C-alpha positions as CSV (number, residue, x, y, z in Angstrom):
1,M,59.6,45.8,-166.7
2,D,56.4,47.5,-165.2
3,S,55.5,48.7,-169.3
4,F,56.1,45.0,-170.2
5,E,54.0,43.8,-167.5
6,A,51.4,45.9,-168.4
7,V,50.8,45.0,-171.5
8,T,51.8,41.2,-170.9
9,G,50.5,40.7,-167.3
10,P,52.4,40.2,-163.8
11,K,55.1,38.0,-163.7
12,V,56.3,35.8,-160.7
13,D,59.8,35.3,-161.5
14,E,61.3,38.4,-163.2
15,F,64.5,36.8,-163.0
16,L,63.7,34.2,-165.7
17,V,62.1,37.3,-167.7
18,R,65.6,38.9,-167.6
19,S,67.4,35.6,-167.9
20,I,65.1,34.9,-171.2
21,A,65.4,38.6,-172.4
22,L,69.7,38.5,-172.3
23,I,69.8,34.5,-173.8
24,L,67.7,36.3,-176.8
25,L,70.0,39.3,-177.1
26,L,72.7,36.6,-177.1
27,T,70.9,35.0,-180.2
28,A,70.2,38.2,-181.8
29,A,74.0,39.2,-182.1
30,V,75.2,35.6,-183.2
31,L,72.5,36.1,-185.9
32,F,73.7,39.5,-186.9
33,S,77.2,38.6,-186.7
34,Q,76.3,36.4,-189.4
35,L,75.0,39.5,-191.9
36,H,78.8,40.3,-192.5
37,G,79.8,37.3,-194.7
38,K,78.7,36.2,-197.9
39,E,76.5,33.3,-196.7
40,L,74.8,32.6,-193.4
41,E,76.1,29.4,-191.7
42,L,73.7,26.7,-191.8
43,S,73.6,26.2,-187.4
44,A,72.6,29.8,-187.6
45,V,69.8,29.4,-189.6
46,I,68.7,26.1,-187.6
47,M,69.0,28.1,-184.6
48,G,66.9,31.3,-186.0
49,M,64.3,28.7,-187.3
50,G,64.3,26.2,-183.9
51,I,64.4,29.8,-181.4
52,S,61.6,31.3,-183.6
53,L,59.4,28.0,-183.7
54,I,59.6,27.1,-180.1
55,L,58.9,30.6,-178.6
56,G,56.0,30.9,-181.0
57,S,54.7,27.2,-180.1
58,I,54.9,27.9,-176.4
59,A,53.1,31.2,-176.3
60,I,50.2,30.3,-178.8
61,I,49.9,27.1,-176.5
62,S,49.8,28.9,-173.5
63,A,48.1,31.4,-174.0
64,A,45.3,28.9,-175.7
65,L,45.6,26.9,-172.2
66,G,45.2,30.2,-170.4
67,Y,48.2,30.4,-168.6
68,I,49.2,33.8,-170.1
69,R,46.8,36.3,-171.7
70,A,45.8,36.5,-175.2
71,V,48.3,39.2,-176.3
72,Y,50.6,36.0,-176.6
73,F,49.0,34.6,-179.7
74,L,50.2,37.6,-181.5
75,D,53.7,37.4,-179.9
76,G,53.4,33.3,-180.9
77,A,52.2,34.1,-184.3
78,L,55.1,36.4,-184.9
79,H,57.5,34.0,-184.0
80,V,55.8,31.7,-186.1
81,L,56.3,33.6,-189.1
82,F,59.8,34.3,-188.3
83,G,60.1,30.7,-188.3
84,I,58.5,29.7,-191.6
85,G,60.9,32.9,-192.9
86,W,64.0,30.9,-191.7
87,L,62.5,27.5,-193.3
88,S,61.9,29.3,-196.6
89,F,65.5,30.6,-196.6
90,L,66.7,27.1,-195.6
91,I,64.7,25.7,-198.7
92,R,65.6,27.9,-201.5
93,N,69.2,28.0,-200.0
94,W,69.2,24.1,-200.1
95,R,67.6,24.2,-203.7
96,A,70.4,27.0,-205.2
97,R,73.4,24.6,-204.0
98,R,71.5,21.7,-205.3
99,R,70.8,23.3,-209.0
100,M,75.0,24.5,-208.6
101,Q,75.9,20.9,-207.9
102,E,73.8,19.5,-210.5
103,G,74.8,22.3,-213.2
104,R,78.8,20.8,-212.2
105,S,78.0,17.4,-212.5
106,K,76.7,17.9,-216.2
107,H,79.7,20.5,-216.9
108,G,82.3,18.6,-215.2
């Protein structure tokens, strides 16, 4: 906690920091469990995208309003990039499925 606070500033409610950290670890475990299948479940992709965009938005807005240190702009930007990556994966996957369905209907 000391090294985290050295970079990000002192925290009033350490239990919230620890709670969110555990929630994010659980989320990561769920997403990593998806790597063993042939395809990622849509719900896992939506969860990854949504959590990334939510955390990124909160960090950027809170830093812009001066509630938290400016280092969170970088944190927020990384989360938004992960969210965009998940969105890109979702779009590519949707397009590929659509092409496969169109191919089946033409040849079926």
